[in-house]
C-alpha positions in Angstrom: -61.9 24.8 -47.2 -65.6 24.6 -46.1 -66.4 27.7 -44.1 -70.2 28.2 -44.8 -72.0 27.1 -41.6 -74.7 25.1 -43.5 -72.1 23.5 -45.8 -69.9 22.6 -42.9 -72.8 21.2 -40.8 -73.9 19.1 -43.9 -70.3 17.8 -44.3 -70.0 16.8 -40.6 -73.4 15.1 -40.6 -72.5 13.4 -43.9 -69.2 12.1 -42.5 -70.9 10.6 -39.4 -73.7 9.0 -41.5 -71.3 7.6 -44.1 -69.0 6.0 -41.4 -72.0 4.5 -39.6 -73.6 3.2 -42.8 -70.3 1.6 -44.0 -69.9 -0.1 -40.6 -73.2 -1.9 -41.3 -72.0 -3.6 -44.5 -72.0 -7.4 -43.6 -68.6 -8.1 -45.3 -67.0 -5.4 -43.2 -68.4 -6.4 -39.8 -65.2 -8.2 -38.8 -63.1 -5.1 -39.5 -65.4 -2.8 -37.6 -65.4 -5.2 -34.6 -61.7 -4.4 -34.1 -61.8 -0.8 -35.4 -65.2 0.5 -34.3 -66.9 3.4 -36.0 -66.0 5.7 -33.1 -62.3 5.5 -34.2 -63.2 6.8 -37.7 -65.4 9.5 -36.3 -62.1 10.9 -35.0 -59.7 10.1 -37.7 -61.6 10.9 -40.9 -62.4 14.6 -40.0 -58.9 14.9 -38.4 -57.4 13.8 -41.7 -59.6 16.2 -43.6 -58.7 19.0 -41.2 -55.0 18.2 -41.6 -55.4 18.4 -45.4 -57.2 21.7 -45.1 -60.6 20.5 -46.3 -62.3 21.2 -42.9 -61.5 24.3 -40.8 -59.7 23.6 -37.5 -61.7 26.4 -35.8 -65.3 27.5 -36.5 -68.2 28.9 -34.4 -70.3 26.0 -35.5 -68.2 23.6 -33.4 -68.8 25.6 -30.2 -72.5 26.0 -31.0 -73.0 22.2 -31.5 -71.1 21.4 -28.3 -73.1 23.9 -26.2 -76.4 22.1 -26.6 -75.8 18.7 -28.3 -73.5 17.5 -25.5 -75.9 18.3 -22.6 -78.7 16.6 -24.6 -76.7 13.5 -25.2 -75.7 13.3 -21.5 -79.3 13.6 -20.3 -80.5 10.9 -22.7 -77.6 8.5 -21.9 -77.9 8.8 -18.1 -81.7 8.7 -18.3 -81.5 5.4 -20.1 -79.1 3.9 -17.4 -80.6 0.8 -15.9 -79.3 1.1 -12.4 -81.0 -2.1 -11.2 -79.5 -4.0 -14.1 -76.0 -2.7 -13.4 -76.4 -3.7 -9.7 -77.4 -7.2 -10.8 -74.0 -7.9 -12.3 -72.7 -8.2 -8.8 -69.8 -6.8 -6.8 -67.0 -8.5 -8.8 -67.6 -6.6 -12.0 -67.9 -3.3 -10.3 -64.7 -3.9 -8.3 -62.8 -4.7 -11.5 -64.2 -1.5 -13.1 -63.3 0.6 -10.1 -59.8 -0.9 -10.0 -59.3 -0.2 -13.7 -60.5 3.4 -13.3 -58.3 4.1 -10.3 -55.4 2.5 -12.2 -55.9 5.1 -14.9 -56.0 8.0 -12.4 -52.8 6.7 -10.7 -51.2 6.2 -14.0 -52.1 9.7 -15.1 -50.5 11.3 -12.1 -47.3 9.2 -12.5 -47.2 9.8 -16.3 -47.7 13.5 -15.7 -44.9 13.7 -13.2 -42.6 11.7 -15.5 -43.1 13.5 -18.8 -44.6 16.9 -18.1 -41.2 18.6 -18.4 -41.0 17.6 -22.1 -44.6 18.6 -22.9 -46.5 21.9 -23.3 -47.4 23.9 -20.2 -51.1 23.1 -20.3 -50.6 19.4 -21.0 -52.3 18.6 -17.7 -55.5 19.2 -19.5 -54.5 16.6 -22.1 -53.9 14.1 -19.3 -57.4 14.9 -17.9 -59.0 14.4 -21.3 -57.2 11.1 -21.9 -58.1 9.8 -18.4 -61.7 10.8 -18.9 -61.8 8.7 -22.1 -60.0 5.8 -20.5 -62.3 5.8 -17.5 -65.6 6.2 -19.3 -65.4 6.7 -23.0 -65.5 9.3 -25.8 -68.4 11.3 -24.4 -66.4 11.8 -21.2 -63.4 13.1 -23.2 -65.6 15.5 -25.1 -67.2 16.7 -21.8 -63.7 17.4 -20.3 -62.6 19.1 -23.4 -65.5 21.5 -23.2 -65.4 21.8 -19.5 -61.7 22.8 -19.4 -61.9 24.7 -22.6 -58.9 22.8 -23.9 -56.9 24.4 -26.7 -57.3 22.7 -30.1 -53.5 22.1 -30.3 -53.7 19.6 -27.4 -56.6 17.7 -28.8 -54.6 16.0 -31.6 -52.1 14.2 -29.3 -54.9 13.1 -27.0 -57.0 11.6 -29.8 -54.0 9.8 -31.3 -52.9 8.3 -28.0 -56.5 7.4 -27.0 -57.1 5.5 -30.2 -53.7 4.0 -31.0 -52.8 2.8 -27.5 -56.4 2.0 -26.4 -57.4 -0.1 -29.4 -54.0 -1.8 -29.5 -54.8 -3.0 -26.0 -58.2 -4.2 -27.1 -56.6 -6.3 -29.9 -54.2 -7.8 -27.4 -57.0 -8.7 -25.0 -59.0 -10.4 -27.8 -55.9 -12.5 -28.5 -55.5 -13.3 -24.8 -59.1 -14.6 -24.7 -57.9 -17.9 -26.2 -55.6 -18.2 -23.1 -58.2 -17.4 -20.4 -57.8 -20.8 -18.8 -54.2 -20.0 -18.1 -55.1 -16.5 -17.0 -57.6 -17.8 -14.6 -54.9 -20.0 -13.0 -52.6 -17.0 -12.8 -55.3 -15.0 -11.1 -56.3 -17.9 -8.9 -59.9 -17.3 -10.1 -63.0 -18.5 -8.5 -65.5 -19.1 -11.3 -68.6 -19.6 -9.1 -69.7 -16.0 -9.1 -69.2 -15.6 -12.8 -71.3 -18.7 -13.5 -74.1 -17.3 -11.3 -74.0 -14.0 -13.1 -74.2 -15.8 -16.5 -77.2 -17.8 -15.4 -78.9 -14.7 -14.1 -78.5 -12.8 -17.4 -79.4 -15.6 -19.8 -82.9 -15.0 -21.2 -83.2 -11.7 -19.4 -83.3 -9.5 -22.5 -86.1 -6.8 -22.5 -88.3 -6.0 -25.4 -88.0 -2.5 -26.8 -90.8 -0.6 -28.5 -90.4 0.7 -32.0 -90.0 4.5 -31.9 -92.7 6.5 -33.6 -92.4 10.0 -35.0 -94.3 11.2 -31.9 -92.0 9.5 -29.5 -88.9 10.7 -31.3 -90.3 14.3 -31.2 -91.1 14.1 -27.5 -87.8 12.6 -26.5 -85.5 14.9 -28.6 -87.6 18.0 -27.8 -87.7 17.3 -24.1 -84.0 16.6 -24.0 -83.2 19.9 -25.8 -85.4 21.9 -23.4 -83.8 20.2 -20.5 -80.3 20.9 -21.9 -81.2 24.6 -22.4 -82.6 24.9 -18.8 -79.5 23.1 -17.4 -77.3 25.5 -19.3 -79.2 28.5 -18.1 -79.1 27.3 -14.5 -75.4 26.5 -14.7 -74.7 30.1 -15.9 -75.8 31.3 -12.4 -73.4 29.1 -10.5 -69.8 30.2 -9.5 -66.7 29.1 -11.3 -64.2 27.2 -9.2 -60.5 26.4 -9.3 -57.3 28.2 -10.0 -56.6 27.7 -12.9 -60.3 27.5 -13.6 -61.7 24.0 -13.6 -65.4 24.1 -12.7 -66.9 26.4 -15.4 -70.5 26.9 -16.5 -70.0 24.0 -18.9 -68.8 21.8 -16.1 -71.9 22.7 -14.0 -74.1 22.0 -17.0 -72.5 18.5 -17.4 -72.9 17.7 -13.7 -76.5 18.9 -13.6 -77.3 16.8 -16.7 -75.6 13.7 -15.5 -76.8 13.9 -11.9 -80.4 14.8 -13.0 -80.5 12.0 -15.6 -79.3 9.4 -13.1 -82.0 10.5 -10.5 -84.7 10.3 -13.1 -83.4 7.0 -14.5 -85.1 5.1 -11.7 -88.5 6.7 -12.3 -91.1 5.9 -14.9 -89.5 8.5 -17.2 -86.3 6.4 -17.2 -88.3 3.3 -18.0 -90.0 5.0 -20.9 -86.7 6.3 -22.2 -85.2 2.8 -22.2 -88.4 1.4 -23.8 -88.2 3.8 -26.7 -84.4 3.5 -26.9 -83.7 7.1 -26.3 -80.0 6.4 -26.0 -79.9 5.9 -29.8 -80.6 9.6 -30.2 -77.9 10.4 -27.7 -75.4 8.4 -29.7 -76.4 10.2 -32.8 -75.6 13.5 -31.1 -72.4 12.1 -29.6 -71.1 10.9 -33.0 -71.7 14.4 -34.4 -69.7 15.8 -31.5 -66.9 13.4 -32.1 -66.7 14.5 -35.7 -66.3 18.1 -34.6 -63.6 17.1 -32.1 -61.7 15.3 -34.8 -62.0 18.3 -37.1 -60.3 20.5 -34.5 -57.3 18.2 -34.2 -54.3 17.7 -36.4 -52.6 14.4 -37.2 -49.2 16.1 -37.1 -49.7 17.1 -33.5 -48.4 13.9 -32.0 -45.1 14.6 -33.7 -44.8 17.7 -31.6 -45.4 15.7 -28.4 -44.0 12.1 -28.7 -43.5 12.1 -24.9 -47.3 12.1 -24.5 -47.4 8.8 -26.4 -44.9 7.3 -23.9 -47.0 8.8 -21.1 -50.0 7.0 -22.5 -48.2 3.7 -22.4 -47.2 4.3 -18.8 -50.8 5.0 -17.9 -52.0 1.8 -19.6 -49.2 -0.2 -17.9 -50.1 1.0 -14.4 -53.8 0.4 -15.2 -53.0 -3.2 -16.1 -50.8 -3.8 -13.0 -53.4 -2.4 -10.6 -56.2 -4.5 -12.2 -54.1 -7.7 -12.2 -53.3 -7.2 -8.5 -56.9 -6.6 -7.5 -58.2 -9.5 -9.6 -55.6 -11.8 -8.1 -56.3 -10.6 -4.6 -60.1 -11.1 -5.0 -59.8 -14.3 -7.1 -61.7 -12.7 -10.0 -61.8 -14.5 -13.4 -60.0 -13.3 -16.5 -63.4 -12.3 -17.8 -63.8 -9.6 -15.2 -60.2 -8.5 -15.8 -60.8 -8.0 -19.5 -64.3 -6.5 -19.2 -63.2 -4.3 -16.3 -60.3 -3.0 -18.3 -62.1 -2.3 -21.6 -65.1 -0.9 -19.9 -62.6 1.7 -18.7 -60.2 2.1 -21.6 -62.8 1.6 -24.3 -66.1 2.4 -22.5 -69.5 1.2 -23.7 -68.1 0.6 -27.2 -65.3 -1.8 -26.4 -66.7 -3.4 -23.1 -69.2 -5.7 -25.0 -66.5 -6.7 -27.5 -64.1 -7.8 -24.7 -67.0 -9.6 -22.9 -68.1 -11.4 -26.1 -64.5 -12.5 -26.8 -64.1 -14.2 -23.4 -67.7 -15.4 -22.8 -70.2 -14.6 -25.5 -73.3 -15.2 -23.3 -72.1 -12.4 -21.0 -71.7 -9.7 -23.6 -74.5 -7.6 -21.9 -72.2 -7.3 -18.8 -69.7 -5.4 -20.9 -72.4 -3.0 -22.0 -73.6 -2.5 -18.5 -70.1 -2.0 -17.1 -69.4 0.4 -19.9 -72.3 2.5 -18.9 -71.2 2.4 -15.3 -67.7 3.4 -16.4 -69.3 6.3 -18.3 -71.0 7.6 -15.1 -67.8 7.2 -13.1 -65.8 8.9 -15.8 -67.9 12.1 -15.3 -66.7 12.6 -11.8 -63.2 11.1 -11.3 -61.5 13.2 -14.0 -62.7 16.4 -12.3 -60.8 15.4 -9.1 -57.8 14.5 -11.3 -58.1 18.0 -12.9 -57.8 19.7 -9.5 -54.8 17.5 -8.6 -52.9 17.9 -11.9 -53.6 21.6 -12.2 -52.1 22.1 -8.7 -49.0 20.0 -9.6 -48.6 22.0 -12.8 -48.4 25.3 -10.9 
């Protein structure tokens, strides 16, 4: 077992780099379309931890999360193009909100149905899962750190998140061939969708090549901002009983809120121009590897009811989204993208969009980012609700 901090850090970075490099091999592009690198960022270190190669607990994991997560959050939100997200129109945002609220409602119902057969602190697992299914993996990591979730609960969450979530993605891709029938079922009005498509075609922006100087400035500034946010958060009171709003939670809220406020300034424009989000994803992938290393593949065998709860959450999410899309006459495209921008986040949103209407793939990315932002706030409210139900 690797226990030396430098050796362990090298192994974690090597795993993330190897997975990302393999995903770029042309012949494997189709495979990684359906099973994105983020899935393997979980499962490879999880398998190694289960086999005893990587430690399930190590101070390095805590140290990386303490500063890498705030840095990633600052860069991701700073690169959010608020105007571009607004340009996709009301239909896409309504579909995303419907999907997110469906996850929250499903989490409450799933918790009430299955909590009696699950560990006492499983409400934290429901919050982690809802965070991932509202925004994405970064949200899940944020809630894990915020709630200080025990490592024994991480395994079931990761397994349900990936198995149920990506199975739904595969089914949606199959359904894309039947979107004509789905549009009839939803009584869809395609006028708005065609207008959004026309507005986005040819609107791609040029990005500048990052230099050593720009990389140093971006990463250095983000690390300093993360440190200052952490120090400021330490002075704020903890809230909730059991404790929900911790110093880590305050750090996350400060980083997300501050990044969003700055995203509309010249600093945000510069961050997007130099693709600062790429550095954020590098930090995020490293964090996902550490999350996987702390989990155990055998954990789902100890909580099969949680897998059933995940299916209940997904079912309610789908029902709510179908009802809203039919009521508002939204096309199947918005149903698929609104769903996967929640369940899969910024990773799966573009895949679903491209499967239904390739020219509108950027809409999936934009909605995925919007879902990521929403996923930082809704799960906190869910945490307060489920913690009170648990007691």
